[in-house]
C-alpha positions in Angstrom: 147.0 -99.1 95.5 146.0 -102.7 95.7 143.5 -101.9 98.5 142.0 -99.1 96.4 141.7 -101.4 93.4 140.0 -104.1 95.5 137.7 -101.5 96.9 136.7 -100.2 93.4 136.2 -103.8 92.2 133.9 -104.4 95.2 131.9 -101.3 94.4 131.6 -102.4 90.8 130.4 -105.8 91.8 127.7 -104.3 93.9 126.5 -101.8 91.2 123.2 -102.4 89.5 124.7 -102.6 86.0 127.2 -105.2 87.2 124.4 -107.3 88.8 122.6 -107.3 85.4 125.4 -109.5 84.1 124.4 -112.2 86.5 121.0 -112.7 85.0 120.4 -116.2 83.7 117.3 -118.2 82.6 115.4 -115.1 81.6 112.1 -115.7 79.8 110.3 -113.0 77.7 106.7 -113.4 76.8 105.4 -111.9 73.5 101.7 -111.8 74.2 100.8 -112.1 70.5 101.5 -114.4 67.5 105.0 -114.7 66.0 106.0 -112.0 63.5 104.1 -109.1 65.0 105.5 -106.0 66.7 105.6 -107.4 70.2 107.3 -110.6 68.9 109.9 -108.6 66.9 110.6 -106.4 69.9 111.0 -109.4 72.2 113.4 -111.2 69.9 115.4 -108.0 69.4 115.8 -107.7 73.2 116.7 -111.4 73.4 119.5 -111.0 70.8 121.1 -107.9 72.4 120.9 -109.2 76.0 122.6 -112.4 74.9 125.2 -110.8 72.6 126.1 -108.2 75.2 126.4 -110.9 77.9 123.8 -109.1 80.0 121.7 -112.3 80.3 122.1 -115.8 79.1 120.2 -117.8 78.1 117.1 -115.8 77.1 114.0 -117.5 75.9 111.1 -115.9 74.0 107.7 -117.5 74.0 104.3 -116.5 72.5 100.9 -116.3 74.2 98.6 -114.8 71.6 95.0 -113.5 72.0 92.7 -110.7 73.0 95.1 -107.8 72.4 97.6 -109.3 74.8 95.3 -109.7 77.8 95.5 -113.5 77.7 99.3 -113.2 78.2 98.8 -110.5 80.8 96.6 -112.9 82.9 99.3 -115.6 82.5 102.0 -113.1 83.7 99.8 -112.2 86.7 99.7 -115.9 87.7 103.6 -116.0 87.6 103.6 -113.9 90.8 107.1 -113.4 92.3 108.9 -114.8 89.3 111.9 -112.5 88.9 113.1 -114.2 85.8 110.1 -113.5 83.6 109.3 -110.4 81.5 106.5 -109.5 79.1 106.6 -107.1 76.1 103.5 -104.9 75.9 102.4 -101.4 74.9 99.6 -98.9 74.3 97.6 -101.5 72.3 97.4 -103.6 75.5 96.3 -100.6 77.5 93.3 -100.2 75.3 92.6 -104.0 75.0 92.4 -104.2 78.8 89.5 -101.8 78.8 87.7 -103.0 75.6 88.0 -106.7 76.6 87.0 -106.0 80.3 90.2 -107.8 81.4 90.1 -108.9 85.0 93.9 -108.2 85.2 95.1 -104.6 84.5 98.5 -103.0 84.5 98.2 -102.1 88.2 98.9 -105.8 88.8 102.3 -106.0 87.1 105.8 -104.7 87.9 106.8 -101.9 85.4 110.4 -102.2 84.2 111.0 -100.0 81.1 109.4 -98.2 78.2 111.5 -99.0 75.1 110.4 -97.8 71.7 107.6 -96.1 69.9 106.2 -95.1 66.6 104.4 -91.9 65.8 101.2 -92.0 63.8 100.2 -90.0 60.7 96.9 -89.1 59.2 96.9 -89.4 55.4 94.6 -88.5 52.6 94.7 -89.5 48.9 97.0 -87.3 46.7 93.9 -86.1 44.9 92.1 -85.1 48.1 91.0 -81.4 48.5 92.4 -81.5 52.1 95.9 -80.1 52.0 96.5 -80.0 55.8 94.8 -80.8 59.1 92.9 -77.5 59.2 91.3 -78.2 55.8 90.2 -81.7 57.0 89.0 -80.5 60.4 86.8 -77.8 58.8 85.2 -80.4 56.6 85.0 -83.0 59.4 83.2 -80.5 61.7 80.7 -79.7 58.9 80.2 -83.4 58.3 81.0 -85.8 61.1 80.2 -88.7 58.7 83.5 -88.3 56.9 85.0 -91.8 57.2 88.5 -92.3 58.7 90.1 -95.7 58.5 92.5 -97.3 61.0 93.3 -100.4 63.0 91.1 -102.4 65.3 88.4 -100.7 67.5 89.9 -99.4 70.7 93.5 -99.5 69.4 96.1 -96.8 69.0 94.7 -95.5 65.7 91.2 -95.3 67.1 92.4 -93.4 70.1 94.3 -90.9 67.9 91.2 -90.3 65.7 89.2 -89.8 68.9 91.6 -87.2 70.2 91.7 -85.4 66.8 88.0 -85.4 66.6 87.6 -83.8 70.0 90.3 -81.2 69.2 88.6 -80.4 65.9 85.2 -79.9 67.6 83.7 -83.2 66.4 81.9 -85.4 68.9 84.1 -88.6 69.2 80.9 -90.7 69.7 79.5 -89.5 66.4 82.7 -89.8 64.3 82.7 -92.4 61.5 85.7 -94.6 62.3 86.2 -97.6 60.0 88.3 -100.3 61.7 90.4 -102.8 59.8 92.4 -105.7 61.2 95.5 -105.0 59.2 97.5 -102.1 57.8 97.2 -103.5 54.2 93.4 -103.1 54.4 93.6 -99.6 55.8 96.0 -98.7 53.0 93.8 -100.1 50.3 90.7 -98.2 51.7 92.4 -94.8 51.5 94.1 -95.4 48.2 90.8 -96.5 46.7 89.0 -93.4 48.0 86.7 -95.6 50.1 87.4 -93.3 53.1 88.3 -89.6 53.4 91.4 -90.2 55.5 93.4 -92.9 57.3 95.5 -93.2 60.4 98.4 -95.6 61.2 102.0 -95.7 62.1 104.2 -93.9 59.6 105.8 -97.1 58.4 102.5 -98.4 57.1 102.2 -95.5 54.7 105.8 -94.5 54.1 106.2 -96.0 50.6 102.9 -94.5 49.3 103.7 -91.1 50.8 107.1 -91.0 49.1 105.6 -92.2 45.9 103.2 -89.3 45.9 100.1 -91.4 46.2 99.2 -90.3 49.7 99.6 -86.9 51.5 100.5 -86.9 55.2 98.5 -84.0 56.8 99.7 -84.5 60.3 102.0 -86.3 62.6 101.2 -87.3 66.3 104.7 -86.3 67.7 105.4 -83.3 69.9 108.1 -82.1 67.4 108.7 -82.5 63.7 110.3 -85.8 62.8 113.4 -85.7 60.5 112.2 -88.7 58.4 108.6 -87.5 58.0 107.8 -84.6 55.6 104.7 -83.4 57.4 103.8 -80.9 60.2 102.7 -82.1 63.6 99.1 -81.8 64.7 100.3 -79.5 67.5 101.9 -77.0 65.2 98.7 -76.8 63.2 96.7 -75.8 66.4 95.5 -79.3 67.5 96.9 -80.2 71.0 97.2 -83.9 70.2 100.3 -86.1 70.8 100.4 -89.9 70.8 103.0 -92.5 70.4 102.3 -96.2 69.8 104.9 -97.2 72.4 106.2 -100.6 73.5 107.6 -101.5 76.9 108.5 -104.3 79.3 106.8 -105.4 82.5 107.5 -108.2 85.0 105.0 -110.3 87.2 103.6 -108.8 90.4 105.2 -109.3 93.8 108.8 -109.8 92.6 111.5 -108.7 95.1 113.0 -105.2 95.1 116.3 -106.8 94.3 114.9 -108.7 91.3 113.3 -105.5 90.0 116.5 -103.6 90.4 118.4 -106.3 88.4 115.8 -106.3 85.6 115.8 -102.5 85.3 119.6 -102.5 85.3 119.7 -105.2 82.6 117.4 -103.1 80.4 119.4 -99.9 81.1 122.6 -101.6 80.1 120.9 -103.0 76.9 119.7 -99.5 76.0 123.1 -98.0 76.4 124.7 -100.6 74.1 125.7 -99.7 70.6 124.0 -102.9 69.4 120.7 -101.7 70.7 121.1 -98.3 69.2 122.0 -99.9 65.9 118.9 -102.1 66.2 116.7 -99.0 66.7 118.1 -97.4 63.5 117.8 -100.6 61.4 114.2 -101.3 62.5 113.2 -97.6 62.3 112.1 -97.6 65.9 112.0 -94.3 67.8 113.9 -94.4 71.1 111.4 -93.6 73.9 113.4 -95.2 76.7 112.2 -94.7 80.3 112.9 -97.0 83.2 112.3 -97.5 86.9 110.0 -95.2 88.8 109.6 -92.8 85.8 108.0 -95.7 83.9 105.8 -96.6 86.8 104.4 -93.0 86.7 104.1 -93.0 82.9 102.2 -96.3 82.9 99.6 -95.1 85.4 99.1 -91.8 83.6 98.8 -93.5 80.2 96.2 -96.0 81.5 94.1 -93.2 82.8 94.5 -91.2 79.6 93.5 -94.3 77.5 90.4 -94.8 79.6 89.4 -91.2 79.2 89.8 -91.4 75.4 87.8 -94.6 75.1 85.0 -93.3 77.3 84.7 -90.3 75.0 84.6 -92.5 72.0 81.9 -94.6 73.7 83.7 -97.9 73.8 83.9 -98.2 77.6 81.8 -96.9 80.4 
């Protein structure tokens, strides 16, 4: 019995999840200013990793600028550093292309996709457009209908481009009005300055529930329990998009270091504390790690490039 116990203990010590507990001196870069989505995600990861004794200590630091591409270049220069991670997401995928970044995501080590937020298209409550079919018909007749969203080339812009194409509107001719913040987008649609607006559901939630805005479509594959609106797909528009966030490491880290980092994130994801964090923050769990995330990242980079080419932002 003692030998069996020792053997099991040895196996446990060699398992990836057990090796995650040995992580120390981990540094997580948030490639944006404090307070934003990437920063909040980084600090949530820091808290759970430390509280669950998966890694200690864990430091978060900020490297803002150019949609995260300044931080990406810095991560690339940390080649072989198995104690560093960077939070990133779909916004960075677009920024790499629109900023002509010399470093792209083929130069990093993918670790895990973590969370996401689905987008909604909204119109003022007084709008004649009751659903996406109504809006698409008007949009096709008049591609000058203004649709507001976040910065050019970002997730909102990509979604509007996909919807335009699906609705039979030339994405290069659509009238997309970019704003730097969600508050400006909200003000534009509430003030009837634009026909519609696109953003993460959280940006519009209060006004939708108050009856001031109508959500005419959601960018998820299936209906969301917390969003009282149909998906674009069920209305006949084959469009699905999540504003996801993930974690990558520098290039050229060892296979052992990558396995430890993946195992640490796997263990974090399995913890009740992380699941509670998702609920508290209203983040959708889109967890994907290891080789599956490698494939997703390549596919998503190609998709983003295709969308932005059709919009006319990249060649």
